[in-house]
N, C-alpha and C positions, 0 to 999 in steps of 0.2 A: 397389448401394452408392452413397451420396451423395458429393458432392464434399467434404463435411465431413471425410471420411477423409484428405484430403490436408493437413489443417491442424493435427494434434496437435503437441505439443512434440516436438522431436527427441530421439532416444535419447541417452543419455549418451556412447555410444561414437562417435557420428557427428560429423564435422567441424563442422557448423553450431552445435555447442554454444557455441562462443566467441561467435558472433554473438548467440545467445540470451542469453548472459550480459551482453553489451553492451546488448542491448535492455532487460533487466531493470534494469540500472544506470541507463539513461536514464529508464525508467519511475519508478524510485525518486526520481531527481532531480526529475522532473516532478511526482511526488506531493508531494515536499517543497516545491517552489515553489508548487504549487496550495494546499497546506495553509497557506501564509503569506498567500496572496491571497484565497482563496475566503471565509474567515470575515469578511473585511473588504470584501466586494463592496458591502454596503450603503453604506459610506462612499464608494466610487467612484460609486455611483448618486446619492447625495446631491450629490457634487461635480458630476456630469454635469448634474443637473437645475438646480443653482444656475447653472452655466455657461449652460445653455440659456435660462434665464429672465432672468438679470440682466446678461449681457455687453452691450456696446453694440449688437451686431447680434442680440440674443436675441429670444425670443418676445414678451416684454412690450413692448419698444420697437417691435417690428414690428406689434403689434396696436393699441397705444395711443400715438398721437403725443404725448400729453401727458407720457409717461414718458421721452421722449428728452432731457429737461432734464439737462445735464451736472452740475448742482448738486443734482439730485434724489436721492431715497432709493434708486432703482434703481441709479443710478450709484455711490452710496455703497457699496451691497452688492457690486456687480459690479466695483468698482475701476477706473472709467474717468472721463473728464471731469475734474472738479476733484479726484477721489479716486484718481488713478493709482497712488499709493503705498499705497493702503489696500484696503479691500474684504475679502471673504471667499474669493473664488474662488482667488486666487493663494496665500494662506497655506495653504489646504487642500491644494493640489497640491504645494506646496513642502515643507511641514512635516508636516501631519497624516497624509497617506496613507503616505509613506515610514516615518514613525516607528511607526505602528500595524502596518505590515508587519514591521518589524524587531522590535517588541515580541512579535508573534506567533511569529516565527521563533526568538527567544531563549527564549521560554516552551516551545516544542516540545522544546528541547534540555535545558533546566535550570530549568523552572518560573519562578516570578516573579523569582528572582535573575538568571537568564539573560535574562529579558525586559527587566529594567531596564538591565542592562549593554549589551545589544544596542541598546536605544533610545538610550542615551548615546553609544555608538560611532557610531550613524547620524547624530547631529547633526554629527559631524565631517565626514562625507562630504557632507552637505547644504551645510554652510558652505564646503566646499572645492570646490564645483562650481557651474556656472551652469545646469544642466539638472536636471529632476526625478530624484531619486536612488532609483528603484525597484530597479535592479540593485544599487546600493550597499547598500540596505537588506536585500536578499536575501542579500548576502554578510556584512555586519557583524552582522546580527541573530543568525543561527545561530553565527557565529564568536564573538561575545560570550558566548552561552550555553555554547558548548563550552569556551572558556577558563575561564569561571567554574566550570563543573562540575569541570574537572580541578584548578583551583586549590583548590576546596573539598576535593577528595579528598586533597590533600597533608597537610592538618592535621585531617582527619576523626578524631574521637575523641581528639585530642591537646590540645585547648584546655581550660584550667582552667575549672571551673564558675564562672559569673558573668561571663566574658569573651566568651561566644559572640557576643552582639549587637555588641560593640565590633569584634571581628575580622570578623564578617560584613559590617557596614556599611562599614568602612574598606577591606576587600579589594575589595568591589564598586565603591566610589567610585574607588579608585586604578586598578583595572583599566579602568573606564569612561573615566577621564581619559586613560590611555595609548592606548586604542583610538580615542578621539575625535581625538587628535593624529595617530595613524597614518592615520585616515580623512581628516583634513583635508589632510595633506601627501602621502599616498601613494595610498590607494584612490580617494578622490574624483576627483582629476585623471585617474587611469587609466580609471575607469569613464566619466567625461565624454568622454574621447578615444574610447573604444570606442563610446559611444552616438552620437557625431557621425559616426564612420566608418561605423557600421551605417546611420545615417540617410542618409548620402551614397550608400551601396550601394542602399538602397531607392529613393532619387531616381533613381539610374541605371537601375534596373529599370523604373521608371515611364516615364522619358523614352525608354528603348529599347523600350518596349512588351513587356517580358519578364516583368512581374509575374504575368500569368496562369499562367506555367509553374511558379510556386511550388506550385500545386495538385498537381503530380507528386509532391511530397514530403509536403505537408500531408495530403492525403486518405488515403494509406496509413498515415501516422503516426497519424491519428485511430483507425483500426481496430485498430492495434497498441498503443493506449493510450500513445503517445508525445506526444500532443497537448498535455498539460500542460506538458511541457518546452518545447515550441515556443511555445505560447500565453502562458503566464505567465512564461516565462524570457526570451522575445525580443519577441514581438509586443506584449504589453501595455506593457512599459517604453518601447519605441520609439514605439508609437502614442500613448502619453500625452505623451511629449516633443513629438511632432509636433502633437498637439491643442492643447498650450499655445501654440504659435507660430502655428498656422493656424486653430484652432477646431474641427478635426476631423481624423480619420485613417482612411485606407482600410485600414490594417493591422488595425483592429478587426473588419473584415469578411472577412478571408482565411480564418479558421477557423470563424467562427460562422454563416455562411450555411447555413440549414437546407435549401436547395434540393437539393443532391446526395443527401442521405439521403431526403428526401421523394420524389424521383423514383424511387428504388429501391423504397421501400415501396409507392408507387402501382403500380409495375409488378408487384410480387408480388400486389397486390390484384386485378389483372386477369388475370395470366398465371401466377401461382404455383400450387402444388399443396398440397392437404391443409392441415395445421395452419399452415404458413407463410402460405398465402393467407388463412386465416381470421383470423389475428392481425395481419396487415399493416395493415388500416385503423385499428385501435385504436392500433397502434404509431405510425402517422403522426400521429395527434392528439397523442400524448404528445411526439413529437419536435418538432413545429412549435410547439405552444402551451406545452408544459411545458419545452421547451428541453433535454431529455435526449437528446442525440444518440447516446449509446451504445446506444439501443434498436435502431438499425438495424445495428449492427456484426455481430450474429450472422447476419443475412441475407447479408452480404457474406462472412463466414467460411464459411458453408454453401455459397456459390457464389463462390469466390474471383475468378473472372473478372469479377464485377460491380465490382471495384475500378476497372476501366476506366470504367464509367459514372460513378462518384463523381469520378474525376479530370477527365473531360471536362465534367461538370456544374460542378465547382468552377472550372475554367478559364473556362467561359462566364460564371459569375457575376462573377469577378474582372475579366474583360474588359469587361463592361458597366459595372461600377463605375469602371473606369479611364476609359472613354469619357465617362461623366457626371460624372467628378471628384467622386464621392461619398465619404462617410466618416461615422464616428460621433464624437460628442463624447467618449465614454468607453467602456470595455469593456462589452459586453452579456453578462452572465452571470446565469443560464444562457443558452444560445443560443436563447432563445425569440423568436419574431417579435414578441412584445409588448415584450420587453426591447430588441430591436433598434430598434423604432420609437420607444421612449422616449428613446433616445440619438441619434436621427437629427435633424440640423439641418434647417431648413425647405427649404433648397436641395437636399437630398439625398433627399427622400422618393420622388420619381419614379425616380431611378436605383437606389436600394436595392430598391424594389418590382420593377422590371424585372429586376434582378440575381437576385432570389430566384425569380421566375417563369422566367427564362431558364435558370438552373441546374436547376430542377425539370424543365423540359421536356426539355432535353438528356439529363439523367440518366434520365428516364423512357423516352425513345425508345431509348437505347442498352441499358438494362436489358431492355426489352420484346423487342428483337431477340435478345439473348443468352438470355433465358429461353425464347423460342419455338424457338430453334435448339438448345436443350439436348437431347441424345439420351438423357440419363438420365431415365427416366419415373417413377422412384421419388419418393416424397414427400421433400421437403427435410428433412433431419435437423436441425431447428432446436434441439432440446434439446441435442444433442451440440455444436453450434456455440456455444450459450449457455454450456455448461460450458467450452468452450475459451476463450471470451471471459473468463469469470470467472477461469480459470487464469492468463491473461495479466495481468489486472487485479490479481490477488493478493487479491481479496476478493469477496464476493457482490455482484452488481449490484443496484442499487436497483430495477431494472425487470425483473429476470430472471423473476419470477413470471408476467409477462405473456407470456413466450416459451417457457418450459421445459416447458410441458404439465403434466398432472396430477402432483402430488407424491405422495410416499408417503402412503397413506391409513391413518388410525388412529393409535393411540398408538405411541410409540417406547420400547421396553424394552431392546433389544439393540444396543449400540454397540460397534464394534470399531475400535481404532486400529492401523493396519497400516503396516509399513515393510518394507524389503527383507529384513532378517534376522529381525525380530521379537524381538531380544534387547536393544536399547538405546533407540533413539529412541522407538519406539512404547510401550515400557514406561513411560518417564518421561512422555511426553505423555499416556498413559492415566491415569497417577497424578494429574497436574494436573487433567485434565478430570473424573476421578472425584470428586475433592475438591470441585470447584465444583458438580457435580451433587448430591452428597450434602448440601452446605451449603444448596442451594436446596430441599431437602426431597423430592427424587425418589428415595425409597428403593427403588423397584421397578425402577430402571434400572441395568443392569449395563454396565460399561465394561471390556473386555478388550483385550489386545494380541495381535497375531498377525503372522506373516510373510505378506507379500502373496501369495506363491505358494500359501499354504494357505487362502486365502479361498474361501468358498462363498456362493452366493446365498441366504443364510438370515438375513442381518443387516438390521436396520432402518436403521441409519446407519453409514457408514464414514468415518473421518477418516484422511487421508493427507497427506504432504508434497505440495505443489503439483506437483512433478515426477513424482509417482507416481500421481496421480489417474486418468489415462487407463488405466493398467494395472489399477488397482483396479476401475474401472467395467466392464472387460471381464469380470471374474469375478463382479461383484455388480451387475448392471444394474438390479435392482429396488430397491436401497437408495438412500437419500439420501446424496450425497457432499459432503463438506466438505474444502476444501483449506486447509492452513496452511503458513506459512513460518517460524514461530517456535513451537517446541514448548513453551516454558515460559510465555509470556505472550501468546499469540495472542488477538486480540480475537474470533476466531471461536468460542472456547470460550464466551464470554458469549452469543454469538448462538445457540449450541446450547442453552444453558440457557433462553434466551428461547423458543426453538422448542419445547422440552419443556413450558414453561408453557402454550403454546397447544395443541399437538397432544394432549398427554396429558389435559389438562382437557377439551378438546373431545371427545376419544374416549371419556372416561369418561361423557359424557352420552348417548352413542349406545348402542342395544341391541347386545348381543353377537351376532355373526354366527351363532354356533353354537347359542346357547340362546334368543336373542330377549329376554334379560333385560338389565338395565342394567349398571352398573359391575361389573367382576370383583371377586370377594372379595379383600380386601387380602392375606390370608394366602396365598391361592393364588398371587397374583401374586408375592409375596415368595419363596415356595418355588420357583416357576418361575425367578425371577431367580437364586436361589442355585444352581439346577441348571445354568443356563447358565454361571455363573462357574466352577463346579467342573469342568464339561466342558472349559472352555477352559484349565484348569490355571493359573489366575492365583494367584500367591503374593503379588501386590503389595498385598493388603489386610492383610498381617501387621503387627503392632504392633512397637514397638522391641524388645521382648523376643524376638519371633519372629525379628527380624533377627539378634539375637545367636545364637539357636538355629541358624538357617540357616548362620551363619558357623562355628559349632562343628561342624556336620555335614560341612563341607568341609575339615576339618583346621584350623580356626581362622585361616586366612590368606587368605580371600577378598580382604580388603584388608589385606595385611601392611604393617607399619611400613616395611619395606625398599622397598615399592612406592609410598611417599609422598615426593615431592620438593617442597621448599618454594621453591626458586629454579630454575625451569626454564631451560635454556640455549637453547632453540629460539627462532628469530626469525621463522619462517614457519609456516603451518599444516601443510605437509608435514613439516617438521622436528619439529613438536610431535606429530604422529601417530606418527612413528618413535620419538620419545622415550618416549611413553606405551606404545607397543607393545613396545619393548625391555625396559621394566620388567616386562611380563607374561612375556616370554621368560625373563628372569633369574629370575623367581619360579617358573619351571617350570610356568606355567599353560598356555602355548601353544608350539607349534613356531614356529621362525623364519618359516616361510612365512605365518603368520597376519598378520604385520606388512604384508606385501604386500597381503593381502586387505583390511586396514584402509584402505590407500590406494585400492584398487579401489572400496570402499564409498563413499569420499568423492567419487570421480569421478562416482558415480551420483547421490547425494543428499547434501547437506551435513548433517553431524552437529552443527552449531551449534544449541543448544537455546534460546538466549536467556538474559538475565540474566548474561552473561559466561561461560556454561558451554558447553563442547563435549564430546561423548562419543563419540569415534571408536571404531569396532568393525568387525569383519570382515563379509564377505558371508555369506549363508545357506549357500553351498556350502563356506565355510571352517570350518564347525563341526567337520569331521573333524580340523582342526589344533588343536583345543582339548583339552588333557589334563585340565583341571579348571577349574572356575569361578574366575575371578580378576578383580580390578579394580585399576587403578593410578590415582594422583592426582598431578597436577603443577600447581603454582601458578607464575605468571609475574609477575615484578616489572613488566615492561612488557607489556601485553596484546598478544597475537598477532593479526595481521590474518587473520580467518577468512572469506575471500570477502567482504570489505567490512564485516565485523562484528568486534567486539573480544572475543576470548576470553581471560579472565584465569585460568580454571581449566579444565584438560583432564583428563577422567576416561576412561581406557582400559577397555574392557569385553571380557571373554571369557566368555560364558555357555554352560556345557555343558548345562544343563537349565533348570529353573525356579528354582533356589535363589538366583540372583542378583537376582530381580525384587523381592523384599522390600527388599533393600539399595538398589536403584535408586529404589524408592518413597520410602525414607527420604531419599536424596540429593535427590530432587525437592522434598520438603517443605523441606529446608534451603535450597535456592536460591530458594524462594518467600518466604523470610523474610529481610528485609534485615538484621536483627540477627545471624542465623546466618551470613550471607555476610560480614558485618563480622568475626565471630569467625574465620572461615577466613582472611580477609585479614590478620588480625593475629596468627595462630598462629605461635608460635616453635619448635614441635617437631611431629614426626609424631604424637606421642601426642595433642596438642591437636586436630589434624585428625581423627584417628580418633574421639576423644571427641565432637567436634561432629557428625560424620557418623553415628555409630552409636549413641551413648548418649542424647543429648538427646532427651527425649520430645516429639514434636510433637503 
């Protein structure tokens, strides 16, 4: 057994779950910060090159003496000599970069309206501070988008026709005005004080020769995908402020040095085993020249003790950079040696080169010793470590195909969406995915839902919540596994559709293994697909009329009017689960013990589906507490915090058999339609809710 077995996600019942939850929150914070910065890296590079070329001590003046004229065009662009109050370099770092970061952050939250308000608000913090306002932009951009989104929600559907543009423009302008004032007098000075304090802390670490010890935190954080929060949330803003004053910053080199990862990959190239040894040389090229550091993370996850090599290598690189007083002019992203050298000032080339070589050497030597001393003679389970990495990252890695080994061969026809109980989350997720697949024209692909305990290794592709993927992989090792964290609108669904477009088309061009002929007959494939669907007992493909029939078969009260509440009283997710569960108890659908099982289910995996919808339901073992199929519906005037996400609608589920699946399919289609969600939000009676959920033909 490889050491990868020591790294899966902790079970829901274990104490480390809280730490894992904190890690996930930091990852999401880092992802948000990264999503604001990374699309604009080209602007950082442009600013860095302008700085390198046109400042008074830049490349052009260093190469050509004739360009040192303080009245010349180089000085005019660089903003020095006779042009100290002009140039391009200073305005870019002061205004352009923070504003486009804020614009991107606001757009992430609320489209172009959020982007505009976020940019206006950021002008306030820029004018209210004397340091580059990257942190201020990362605060005000999303804040402006969030406030604009909620402000729009107050009068959505209530504005008279013809006045929409007037209200939209003035609301955005007034909100932007208020946020700009807040930024000028409040956020700007606070962020400036924080930036200066953090800068002083960095100076202290440098003067006390303690900066290398930051690798103790940075290197493990990289492997756990917390690096974005550290890099884009702290190092980039502080480094940029330092670079403005001194022309360079060592902070840009703390996380981007490719040496620690390169040393580990080189050690695997010489002393590794099997597939890990074979892939390490190619991974090293991708890491150093492509700048994709995450490609070495699975090697460390497979052999966790190698984190020591990464830490010592990182410390060595930082130590050398401190000795030579090196730094970069601007962030190097991605962390390619090419991008690093592009941002390296002339007096730092030697130090940067030695830092990379030193970090590589130390990391290689430590890794070599650890690999040679490893008593485990089995091949490194790199595929499992890659899957663990993707689970932590929350999405498929851009370089995973180079590490995970051979994927599922041939066409994909049988997809199963699995959850703990198989009665709620998986049914709705399967419904959404099925619709996307059918719309893409893959009529021969079946999507069924199932309890994870009932999985067998007969499926082509298995979709699960990211917290359940490891369990699913144990039962279905031959299948492709896809992890999601948002059942209603996960981007992984589109990736699956794209995968089908590749695999099924490619497979159709290959001779059939049994007959030696080409593509299978379409009718035969469709028949086989129908058989799979029937065997799985999926009722989720029923139409609206079939939903009504299923309701009639269960006494006409699967979703009784008495089980619909328009103004829920709960203020927490736990209270909302109890509220939805008690409605099921009152309706006679379940025993009181089922409510406890709903809470147990939530501790295992979140039942938040996305698009403001949560569907709490019991565990698989709790089906004995279900008297008959029942569903409850609760709408909240103030959305409930559902583990960091906002749930406005809570649908309690108790499925005795398969008869509730058609209704869940119908509900899923409603919540994929913004107009139908708006109807639910504006409904004044339980009858309107019932009509929207059950009658409207999708």
